[in-house]
Steps between C-alpha positions, in 0.01 A plus 500: 500500500327425821252223472183513295181468697297219355174684479267387226302773336220431258433754228273369230629149549873588500737432784817661621703596804544819693863591556657691786487816291122493503477452125303220341721249322392490137548129443231486233601796281503407133858466365386660174344798680809537718725498192286762323514726807878458520546584132278809524692610809831489312348671194381791718844528661669491155273773361551718808879479485534550124276808531722628780806446282339700220479801732875496566763695311866399509610863535288545814635176650855627444412837651369345821798263516729804506291668773357205692400672825125489439506143370720387792261650757203343320664156499584534870140591575358227274712214632540635852166637610254267325653159589548612862140622512374169359706301752388716793132475407520122452661467843268739682190340348640151575430381148507133408776370274364555151329827588837624628691396188231658279539832682881476492508435125275800442718717724821393326368568148653790305308810396227464242369697205217635717756731662562663161131582467474651847827690452341669199186571705696675778725691259810301587818439302388253231853431378612410852188289558545289188873453564432404863245238396747352253793503742295345780385224263864424416613521863219265602680213326745493789324692775168318501635144561751641753235692695261204497777275631584746780146572613384139472748419778246663729247232405653156568236321292591707191875438492469221243162591353583793275563396135804721439578345161150568377510857630834570329365351176197729518727801559719409203184467292410861590838636388487345153184683378618818671827482304304432181285806565808719557657370178182567301473853639867565419531344155139507373328784690221525241362168625492609866152668494352200319644254752389707799148551367457141386661369818256693716199357316638146516587548867145599590353202310743251656445643848121467474529139381762418764306626799177345371665158471672544837167583659345190345789283622469606865147635517408290806793623707550854370365632829796351685738776385275777631628462857585782745875436484513494119291818475716671764815426298338619178409833665811568711782386271451730197419796727826438689686490169354831381569670833848366573616540140410869515652545846829337398522724194441812709770393745739455206412855387360413160271742317128474571448371145741214564354436847156443351650274234686280748194484726291360216775260394537365854129460566415328170615138468520297177179311566516317167833348604369412846196330348717306253734376774216386726307331220780343297766408757267364770267206450124561537502253789754712687391857432124445485299820448788721616629549144221756465639709788678729248159592355381622841829679556483662157146625562595662831826631353315676218241639743766646729695637204188673368428650843856632527472641149172670593659650812793626293272654236293673771819634658621629164166665437533721807877541486647548151828313457835672506727425206625145543785326328576138432791309643731581210442870481752727669343496843647419838343185641 
């Protein structure tokens, strides 16, 4: 990393440095508080992935493996459009080192469970959506480190700064609970509703505690992530994903139902994974307040998704839908 400016800042008697990424170096964060935040982060990621696994059915996975066109296009959009968008925005906005790597990690993340919710809201293909989220999570094990390595070449100061081992470990951690969820849904389906309902309640509780503790840990410098460049990325990147994902699907002549599904899958990143990578694999001294960037991104992502859903519902209200078929019906796509 380029040198640290030795600027002393006094907040309630504490001292620290300001790095070249504009984030306050949290030299005085309590090790106990940091450990609690890290544990809660991994618990949230575990719950999210096991819940995703419980929505999967082996028969549907096999079906999409035999006819992989929709999944292939979704993966191309997910790992083609979003990382390139993140890299382009970081370059155009001339972001400092750790801001750039934060944006790149977010852009290289696979699809998240939020896409499944929005797919349902826009009357998309739920089977395709769930399978795409699962396949992108598996593909991320290889694609995410590779893409980060490639795009970090454009930022000389980041070539040796990305903790690839930690990122791969976090990705492996996501696959284990997902596999457990699939196994439960396949062999013990009667437990699936209980796990999903209980998981949602536990997820909400853990998330509230996590963001409260995170806010306490960096309360003096929280304002430092609300900068024009960070907000620009949070607004432009998901909107680009929604738009380009839909456009690519149309070009590939998929059904409108599948186009909407792939658009939502491309525009919605796995923010829980992004948060876990930033918080667990980077030290507080390095990443500063930027580990909360996914929270800003998630807020904007949800807002844009809701607006798109509203536009779709208004369109449907005035123009009743023609009969649509999913990817695996007998329809030419």
